[in-house]
N, C-alpha and C positions, 0 to 999 in steps of 0.2 A: 531721501537714498535708498531705504528699503524699498520703494514703489518701486520704482528704476530697477536696482537688481528683481527682481518679481517678473515684472513684463519682459526684461533680457531673457529668464530663465525660463518664459512659458513660449515666448517666443520662434526661442531658441528650438526648442521641445515641438514645438506645432512646425517650427521651421522643418525638421525632421522624419518628421508625421507625415507634411507635403510630399515630401519629396520620397520618401516609401509608396506612399498614397499611387502615384505618380506612374511607380512598378509593377505595382499591385493590385492597382485598383478598390481596395476594399479600406476601411477605416483601422486607420492604426492606432493604437491603445497608449505608446506612448508619449499622447499628445498630452495625455492626462499627467497632471504635476507629479503624483508620490509614484507612478509608475521608472517615469521617465529618472527620479531622482534614485531609486532604487537601482534602477541601471547602469546609473552616470556608477555610483559609490560601488556596485561588485567593480566593473568594469576598474577603477580608478585603484585600486585593493591588490588587481592584477586576477580578479576571479574573475576570468574570461571561457571557462570551460561551462558548458552546460551542465554538469552536475554539479556544479556547486551553487545554480537557481535550485536547483533538485534540493538539494540540502535546505537550502532556505527554506522552499516551500513546504518539506517537512517539518518548521520549528511551530507552526501551531497544535498540530497536532500531535508532536510529541508533545508539548506542555500539554496539553489535555491529558494525555495517559498520564502526566509523572505526577499531576492535579485528582486523578481518579486513584491511580495506582499507587503512589506516595515512591519512595527511594529504592522500591523493587527495579524501577524502571528504566532508574539509573544506573544499578547495577549491571541488567539487561544487557546496556549500553555501555560497560565502559569493558564488560566482559567480551562484550559482542567486537568491537570496534577494534580493541588492541589485535583479540587475538585476527578478527583478518587482516591487520596490519605487520600483524609480525609472518602469518603464512606468507603474503603475502614476499615479505622480505627475504624469507628461505628461501622459495621458489624465485623468487629474480637471481638469488645470489648465486645459485646454485647450473640456473641457465648462466652466470657470467655473462649477466646485461648492467647496467645502470637502472632501479629505481626511476619513473618519470615520475611528476605531478599528476598526473591524468588516473596513473596503479594506484596513487594516495585514495583521489578524490573515491574514485572504483570502487579501492576494497570499507574505504569508511565506508557506503553506500551501502553494501552488501551486508557491511555491522550491522548498519540503523535497523535493514528489513530482515535480519534473522532475529535480532533484538525485541523489534516489536510484534513479531508475529507470535515468537516462541511467549511462554504464559509468563507472567509475573510470577515470581520466587521459583522459579525454575532450577534445578542444580546448575552447579557451574562447567560442569564436566557435558552434560547436553548440547549448551550452546557454545564451547568452544567443537563438542563433536560436528554440528551445524554449520558452523564454517566454515571447518575442517572439507565440509564436502563440498563447502559453496564453493569456499578460494580452486578447489582442484578439478570443477565442476569449470571455474571462469577460466581456466590455466589449460585443458587439457587437449586444447585443438590447437593451442599457443598460449606465447605471453601477447604477441601480438595480436593474435587471430581471433578473428567474429566469434562469439561460440553460440552457437545455434539454442540454444538453452540458458530461460532466466538462472543466474547461479543463485540467485536466490530462496528461490524457490524449489529448484534442485537441492538445497539445501536442508529445507525445510523440510520437505517432500519425506527425503532420507529419513532424516530426523523421527517421522510421525506416526512411518512404516518401521524404522524399531525400536521406538519408546514410545508408544502411546500413552498408557501411561501413563508417564513422565508429563506429555505434554495437551490431555486432555487434561485438568486440577487450574481450572482459575480461580480469581479472589477477587472479590466479592470488588466493584468500585464503587467511590465514598459514594457516590449518591444514591447509594442501595443500603451502607449503615447507618444503621441507626442511632449508635454509640458512636465521636470522636477518638476514642480511648483506645478501641480496635485498630482506629491505623497504625501501624507499628513501626518502628521509630529508625534507625540507620546498624542502630547496632542487631534487633534485632532483626533486620533485614537482611543485613549478609550471614547470621550467625545459621539461616535459614538453607539458604543460599549455599554456605560455603562447609556446614556438616551436614548434609543429608538427610534433616531434619524433615516428618511428616509438618504439613499444613495444618497448621490446629482448621477443624470443621465450619469452627465459629466465621471464618474469613476465610471459606472457598467459598463456591457457588456456581449453577453452572450459566452458562449462554444463552443468548435469548436464542439461539438455533435450536444450542442444546437441549433447553425446555421444551419448542416447537414441536422437534423429530420425536422424543423420550414420550413427553407427554400425550400426544394425537392419539389415544386409545382409547376409538370411541364417541370422544370429547367435540365439541362442536369447537370452532376457532372462537368467538363471543367465547367458553367458559373457560378455553385457554388464560384465556388474557385475564380474564377474574379472576380466576386463582395461583395468581402467580404477578407477584410484586413489583415486576422486572417487566409488565407490561400497563399492569393496572396503574402504575403512578408514572407513569411514562410523562415526557407534558406534548411527545407528538410522538415517538417509539420505544422505543426502548434505552429505561435509564442507563444514565452512563453513559451508553456507545453514539446516544444518537449525534450526543455534542460531538465525541471524536469522528464518529461519520463526518458529521458537517466539516472539523477542520479539515480531513483530506478532501475537504471538496473546494473549501475554499484555498487549501492551496495550490489544488490542481485548477482549479480556472484563472491563479495566477500565472500559471506554468503556460495557459493558452494564452493569455491576455498578452505573455510575453514573449509568446511562441516558440519555445522550447519541444513544446509537445502541441500536434493536431490536437483539435476537436474529432476526429476518426473514430478513431481507437474508443475510446471512451464512451463514445456520445452509442455507439454499439454496443457495445456491454451494456450497457443503462439501459438506453430501447427494452433489447431483446431478455434484461431480465422480468423489466416491467409487462413485455407484451405474457408472456408464458405466467410471472406470476396471476398476470388478471385473465388470460389466460384459464387459468386452474385454479381459480379460488373456489370457484364452484359455491357462490354464496356464501364461505366461512361457514362449511356442512363438513364431517368430520373428515372427510376427505380429501379438503379442499388442500392445496398444495403451501399454503401461506399466502399473506398479503406483501402486496410491491412493496411496503413501507416496514417487512418483514424481512426481505431480500435486501433493501441496498443500506440499511441503518441500523440489522442488526448485528453482519460480517466484517467482513473484510473486500466488500466490494467496492468498495470507497478508494480505498488506497490502491486494489485489483485495477479497478479501473483508467484512474489519473498518472500513477505512481511504475504499477509492476510490467505492465502491458504493452507501454509505451516504452522500451524502451528498446534503445534502435536497432541494439547488438543480435535483438532475439524479435526483432519483429519486422513487417513486410514493409515493402520502402513506394508505395505507390498507394494514392490516398483511398484505390476500391478496393484494394487488399489490407490495408488498415481496416478500416469498414468491414470485410471479409472474418477480419482477425477476429476483430471483439464481440462483433454476432456467436463466432463459434463456441468461445469461452463463455461469455453469455449463455450460452444454450445451456454449453459444460458442465458451467456451477448450478444452475438451479437444478437439473436432471440427477448430480452426484448430489444435489444437498436433501431432492425433498423424496429421489427411490433406491439410495445411495447409501454408503454403510458410513460416511461421515457429513453429519454436524453444516462446516465449512467446505469449502472446495476450491477454493482458489487455484492452492498451487500443482494438485493435478490436470484442474481443467488449464492451467498456462500450459506448462510440460506438452501437455497435450495438443494442444493451438500451436507450437514450437517444431511440431512435426510437421503440421499442415503451412509451414510460412513458405520455404523452399518452393512447396508447388502452388502454393496463394501466390507468389512473387512471378512464376514461371505466366500464369496464368496471365495477369494483370497485364503484365510487359507486353505477351502479345500482342492480348486485346488493345494494349496502348496505344503500341506499332502499325497495327492494322486497320489501326481508326488515320494514322498518320497518313 
């Protein structure tokens, strides 16, 4: 009985795959049982929106963030999601409209992006400030209008400019801590978040990009790596952060496989960062811009490549346009990281890229029409 059911399940999936291949002329990943099963489950419970697949794809990275930073990630998520949903409800109510499921999903997604972009143990009011800017940016052109800017990055960038000291302090990931007793419980986490208490120095530490940017004072790249445990104790890139980035990568590949996003923007962004990293590596000298592994796994590159710049509302519509868009953002991220004033630069790069989106759409559509 089990074998007959399994054969029927597989044949159904592959039948759907064959039908899609006849139209698209490429391999359909729905023929793989677990991918087909996830799709059927999501449709069975009514989650047909692409945003819900994005939320599912984010779950491995969120779990890894919780493992590395503990209760503070859950507290950030709770505050940010609650804030975005309440603010969205207020705006929709003031506009005398009914809130839709898509608005709930998109607001939840914005809250998640804000929560994981801000450092753990950040003050509660900073999170609300970021979500207020983000939800306002989402609806400033109209509740159902297409927003030309990525709302999450607008909220984060405004918060970074407004309170740079508040959101520049990160706590050490679990993988860098020598003593498990330093891991905060829920009561301690809530106390630090809501009472505006200074985070103990024993819990804080610079991120990999900060270490590299502010330690590069005449030191060779190898010396920087040897003098800092965040590099020297890593499995292959950055202690703790490497697995967080891998989790975002896995979720992003899942979205490409099930065709929620396309490969164009992520590949272009990652490719341009790798190219510039190799071009300005300078054999690891004191003027080196850092290795490709540092730039790919030491910051928000994977989050940006697969989740932020693939936002359909603020990104180009054609494949060629997405490649140009991803390349622009990758170049801007590298320039600001290496020669600019911020260790990580995803938010500013995305917003600047959004400015170019209308021109990219116009250029690529004209090119497509002239060829047609």
